[in-house]
N, C-alpha and C positions, 0 to 999 in steps of 0.2 A: 527445336520444340515448338509445336504449333500453339496458337493462342488457346484453342479448345483444350488441348492436353494440359497446358499450364494452368488454365482455369480449373480444370477438374482436380488436379493435384493440390492446388491451393485450397480448394473446397474440402478435400480429404484431410489436409493438415488442419484446417479450421475445425472440422468435426472432431478430430482427435484432441485438439486443444480444448474445445468446449467440454468434451467428455471428462477430461482431467480437471477442468476448472469447476465443474458443477457436481461431480461425484461426492456424495456425503458432505455437502457444503456446510451443513449446520452442526456437524459433530464435534469439531474442534472447539474447545472452550474459548469464550470471547477473551481476546487479549485486552489488557487494560486500556491500551490506546483505542481499540475498537469501541469499547464501552464509553470512553470519553467522547469520541466522535458521535456515538449514538445519542447521548444525552444532549450534546450541542445541537444535533439535528432535530431532536424532539421539540426544542424551543421554537424552531422554525415551523415544524409540522403542526404543532398544537396552537401556537399563538401568532404565527407569521412573523416572529421576531428573529432577526439576525443582525449582529453587529460584529464587525471584524475586531479581533483582539490581537494586537500587534505583539503581545508577549507570550500568550499561552496557546494559541491555535493558528493553524495554517489558513490558507485562503478558502473562499466560500463555495467554490464550484462543487465540491463533494456533497455539500448539504443541499444545494439547490437541485443538483442532478439526481439526488435520491428521492425528491418529491414525487416524480412520476411513478417510481417503483412502489412507494407506499400507497399512493392513490389507486393504482391498478389493483393492488391487493386488499383494498378496503381498510387500510390501517391508518388511523388518524390520531392515535395517541401513542405515547411511549410504551404504555403497558401492552398495547396490541402489536407493537412491532416485533419482528422475529429476525433471526440471523439470516434467513434466506432473502428477505427484503433488502437488508443492508448489504450483505456480501454479493448479492446479485449485481449491484452497480459496478464494483471493480471487475467482476466477471465480464460484463458487457464491454468495458473499455479495454480489458485484456484481449478480448476477441477483436475489437476494433483496431488494435495495434497491429495484429496480424493482417487485417484487411487493408492496412495502409501500404503494405509492401508492394502490391502490384503497381502502385503509382511509380515505382522505380524501374519498371520494365524497360522503358526507352533508354534509361541510362546504364543499367548493369546487365540487362538481358533477362529472358524468362527463366533460364536454368538457374541463375543466381537468385531470382525472386522465389522460385519454388523451394529451393534449398533453404533460404532464409525463413520462409514461412514454416517449413517443417521443423527446423531447429527451434524457432521461437515458440511454436505450439507445444513442443515437448520439453522445453527448458525447465528444470526444477525451480530455478529462481523466479522465472516469469510466471509459472503456474502457481507457486506458493503465494506470492504477493498479489496475484490477481484474485485470490480468494480471501483477502483480508480487507476489512473496512477501514482503510486509511487512504491517504491521498496518492500513494505511489503509482498505482496502476493507471489512474487518470493522468498523472503528471507525465509518465512515460509515453502515453498515447499522444498527448499534446506536444511533447518535446519532439517526438519522431515526426509528427505532422509538420512542425516548424522546420525541422531539418530538411524534409522533402520539399517543402514549399520554397525555402531559400535556394535549394539546388535547381528547382524548376524555373524560378525567376532568373537565376544566373545563366541558364541554358536556353533561354528563349521564351519563357512563359510570359503571358501578357498581364494586363491589369487584374484579371480575375485571379490569377495565381498570387499576385501581390496582395490582394485583399484576403485571400485564404490564408496566406502566410501571416498576415497581421492578426487575423482571428486566432490562429493557432498560438501565436506569441501571447496574445491577450489571455487566452484560456490557461496557458502555462503559468503566466504571472498571477492569475487569479486562483491558481491551485496551490502553488508553493513558492516560497520566497527564493528558493534556489534556482528559480528561473533566471535570476541575475547571473548565474554561472552558465546555464544551458544556452540561453539566447545569444550572448556575445560569443560563446565558443563556436557555435554554428556559423555565425557571420565571419569570424576570423578564419575558420577552416575553409569557407567558400572563397574568401579573398586569396588565401595561400594557394589553393588548388587552381584558381583562375589564373593567377600569376605564373604558376609553375608550368602550365601546359603551353604557354607561349603562342606560337603560330597555330597550334592545334586547337585553339579555343573554338567552341561551337558558336554559331551565329546567335546574336541576341538583339531582338528588335527594340529592347528597352535601353540599349546603350545609346548615349547621347542625350538629346533634349527630353526624351521620355523617361529617363531614369529618375529624375527628380520627382516627376509626377507619380511614378510607381512607388517610390519610397514614401511619399506623402500618403498615398492610398493605404499602404501597409501600416504606417504609423497611426493613421486615423482609425483604422479598423482595430488595432491593438488597444489604443487608448479608449475607444468606445466600449470594448468588451470589459476592460479593467474597470472603467467607471461604472458600468452597468452592475457588475457583481459586487464590487467593494462598497458601493453606495446602497446596497440592498435594493437594486432596481430604482435608484434615485429617491428612495424614501429617507435616506440618511446621508446626504452629500458630504457632511463633515467627516465621515468615516474615511474618506479618501486620504485625509491627512495622516491616518494611522500607518499608511504604507511607508511614509518617510521615517516614522518612529521605528518601524520594524527593521529598517536597514541597520541601524545601530545595534539593535538587540541581537540580530542573527550574526552580525559581524563579531560581536563580543563572544558569543557562544562558540563560534567556529575557531577563532584565534586563541581564545583563552578558556577552553572548556574545563568544567569541573568534574565531568564524568564522561563515559562513553569514548574514552580515548583509545585509539588503535594506531598501530604503526602504518607507515605509508603504503605498505604492500598488502594491507588487510583485504581489499576487494580482490586483488589478483590471486592471493592465496585461497580465498573463499571459493573462487571459481575454478582454480586449477586443481586443487586436491585438498581434501580435509578428511580426517578420520577421528572417530571417538567411540569408545566402547564397542569396538568390533564393527562399526558401520563406516563405510567408505563412500565418499561422494566426489564427483568431478564433472565439470563442464568443459574439460580440456579440449574436447572435439571442436566446440565452437571457437575457443581461443586459437587453436592450432590453425583452423581454416581462415580465421580472421588475419592471422599473421601471414599466411600464404597470399591472401587478398591484398594485404598492404604491400608486400614485396612486389607482387604483380603490378600494382598500381604505379609504382615508381619505375617500373621497367617499360611501361607503355609510352609511346611517343605519338601515336596516331590520334586523330580527332574524329574517327568514325562514330556513328550513332551508338551502336551496341557495344563497341569496344573503346569508348571514349575514356581518356585518362582522367578527365575531370571528376567524374562521379566516384570512382574508387579512391582517388586522392582526397576528395572532399570528405567522404565517409571516414576514411582513416584519420584525417586531421581532426575531425569532430570528436571521434572516440578518444583519440590521444589527448587532445586539449581538455575536453570536459572531464575525462577520466583522470587526467593528471591533476586537475584542480581539486576534484573531489578527494583524490588520494592524498593530496598535500594538506588538506584540512584535518587536524587531529581528531575532531569530533566525528565519529563514524557509527552508523548502524547499517546492517546488511541491506535493508531495502533501499538505501540511498544509491545503490549501484544501478537501479533500473533505468534512469533516463539516459545514461551514456551506454549502458549495455545493450539497449534496444537497437542502437545503430550498429553494434558489432555483429548482429545477425546478418544484416545486409552485406557487410564486409566479408563475413564467412561464406555467404553465397557466392560472392565474387571469387573467393579462394577456390571453392569447389568447381565452379564453372571454368576457371583457369586450368585446373588439373585435368579436367575432362577434355577441354578444347585443345590443349597442347599435346595430348597423347594420341598418337596415330594408331596404335594397336587397339583394336576393338576389344580384345580380351582384357587388356589392362583397364580400359574404360569401364568395362563391366565389373571388374574387381574393385575399382575405385567407388563405383556406384554401390556395390555390395557392402563395402566398408562403411559408406555413409548410412546405408539402411541399418546395418548392425549397430552403428554408433547411435543412431536415432532411437532404435528400440531400447538401448541402454539408457538413454536420456529419459525416455518415457517411463521406464521402470523406476528410475530414480525419482522422477516427478511424482509418481504414484506413492512411493515410500514417503517422500517429503510431505505431500499434501494429505495423505490418508493414514498410512500405517504408523508413521512417527510424527504426526502433525503437532503434537505437544511434547515431544521428547527432546530434552536438551542435547542429545547426541546428534540431532538434526541441525546442520550448520545454519539453516535459514530460520530456525526458531530463536527468538531473542526476547528474553524476559517474559516468556509465555506463561499464561495462567495454566495451572495444572488441573487435571480432572477433579482432584479433591476439593477444589474451591467450588465447583459446581455442586458437589455433594453437600458441602456446607450450606450453600444457599437453599438447596432442596430441603435440607433438615430444618432450616429456619421456617420455610413456608409450611412444612408439615406440622411443625409446632404451632404455627399460627392457626392452623385448621382445628387444633384442639383447645384454643384459647377462646374465651367468650367474645372477644373483639374480632375474631377471625382475621381476615387480611389487614384489618386496621389495628392490629396489635402493635404496640410500640416496640421498636428495635433501636438500640443505641449502638452506633459504631464509633469506637474511640481509637483512633489511629492516625498517623500522619497521612496526608492526602495520597501519597504514593502507595500506601497500603490499604486504602479504602476501595480502590478500583480492583476488579470490575463489579463490586457489589451493587452499585446503583443500577446496573443493567439487570442483574439476576434477581434483585428485589424490587424491580420496577412496578410490580403489581401491588406493592404494599405502601400506602401513602404516608404512614406514620413512622418512617425511618429517619432518625436524626443522626447527624454526623458531627463529631467533635474531634479535635486534635489532642485534647488533654482531658483527664478524668475529673476535673475540678467541679463541674456543674452537677448539682444534686439531682436535677431532673434526669440527667443521663443515667443515673444509677437506679432509677425507678422502673426501668424497662424490664419486662419478663425475660427478654433475651438481650444480651450485651455481647458485642463482638469487639475484641481488643487486640491491639498489637502486643507482642511479648514485652515490649518496652514498658507498657503500662500495667502488665499483669500483676506484679507484686503489689502495687497500690490498690488495684481493684480487689484482689483477694483479701487484703486487709479490710477494705471497706465493706465488702459483701459478706464476709464471714462464711458460715455454713448454710446460709439461706439459698445458695446457688451451687449447682454442680458445674463442672467444666469439661469441655472437650477441646481437642486441638485438631485443626485442619490446615493443610497446606494451601498457600495462595499462589506462590511461584516457587521455583526451585530454591531450596534453602531458606524459605520464608514461611513461617507459621503464624497463624492467628489463633487466639483463644476464644472460645464461645462459652459464655456463662449463661446458664439456663435456670430460671426460678425452679426451686425444688418441687413445688406442687405441680408445675407444668411438666417437669421431667417425669414425675410419677405417673401422670396421665399418659405421657408418651410411652412409658414402659408397659403400661397396662394394655395399650392397643397393639403392642408388638407381640406377635405369636412366637413361641419358642421355635427356633430353627428357621424362621422366615427372615427375609431380607427387609431392611428398613425401606418402606415404600418411598419415603421422602428422599432417600439417598440413591434410588435407582431410576426415578422418573421425574419429569418436570410436573409440578402441579399447575393447574390452569391459572394464568395470570389474570387478575381482575382489572378491568380498565379503570384508569383514573385520569383526571384532567391534566395532572402535572406531577412531577416528582417533588414532594414537599418534605419538610422536616416537622418534627413534633413541635407543637406550640411552645414557644419559649426557647427552643433550641436554635442555634444559628442556622440560617437558611443555607442549604447545601450549595456550594459552588465548586465546580469541577477543579481539581488540582491539576498541576502540570504533570504530564507523563512523558515517557521516553520519546515518543514520536514528535510531541509538540516542542521538544527542546532541540530537535535536530536542525542544524543550519541548512 
């Protein structure tokens, strides 16, 4: 395959991947973890404030790398932000991950790179989590960049590659604490692959006295990036100490989790085959080709440039080691598979290239290529179903504790009620629920400055609001305290989780008076304009809102 043809095919794969990643990007309800990240980002956007929290949030890259997106769209407050601005950031890094694959051409060949790019572009898992405002798409991009950098340094790359590898490691560490798994796994896999090829090792100019200098260059680059981000660009140097506190926190959560416990084969089963409610899903094509690539890697004995044993063995080792460690940790969520799954696409490309190159019959090669094309179409169809058709459906295996559309209607109802209240958007709203049941309301009510958040109904001020949102846990106490002065409605927040909304009877009567018989509630069918405010605040006298921990923030 010529360079021009390979470039055109990678560009085609990237186009398809971008189409899947950007289509109807704002329609899926904001996951509570996305809302949590958005509020955290808003502090940086509005006040230039960021401090790393070793217990409740991951690294700072997501927030700092979202700033250009907000600035370009002229959004300078939380109230002005929208889903496109936030989710556009993981979309960019999801596409960048595909663009990293051509850097492997010298090691695994152009046919393998094109195949890997096509599969990654259409993968339901990669597409779904590249549309979600959490750290994973960025982390997968930086992790793959580090894997490629280590391999290039090991196979003859100079000091520039050593520096790039260090930058990639620093970005991965500044994105998520599980870089402590990904980075050593890649180094160990490279060492195993290097040892295994024996006399077939590719020449390396850094071996010998230059190796120490290259290592120092990489370490210095990584340390510089980590220090830059975690110290908030040196405005808070003491925050670097939080990294050491984070190690114990995430170790405890991984080894002795209290929730999100899954069996060791969770990720393998998720990718191989899953079915629920008549919907079936599988990325078995990628896994099958990756297995072929792994087998082929350990059958090779030559050291030629395009057919070198090092790269396939290195990629296989990295996927197995990192994937094995993630699988051994009891605490699992589906998006955690991205950093090691990204390398599996390159290995799958090796598998397809092996099948094509070893077959002498042109007809058989055409049939194999046709099977890949058909399988890719199937992957793309699944990606569309996962990201668009069933984006908030619990039958979708990539959906995890997802906000249901009913929660969006609840927030729209509250905003519509505020339009009928004398205070307008400044109407008091009290949210009385555990922190895990408050999200993503801070996002959907971001244009209302007088929203207060309580975890228990004991405060008298909380009961004075025209609209009160409560968990069912507190509903009996609230009904007794409010009496017949309020009417109640119930809305879903997440699957099998309801919230009660108590509305002052006078306000409810005004609402009914504005609703025409037979018409749909305008507040339930469309978003009202969010009014800009300087910050998300609480009602005077109510506790200042502090984001509670969510599922993504507790993942090791």
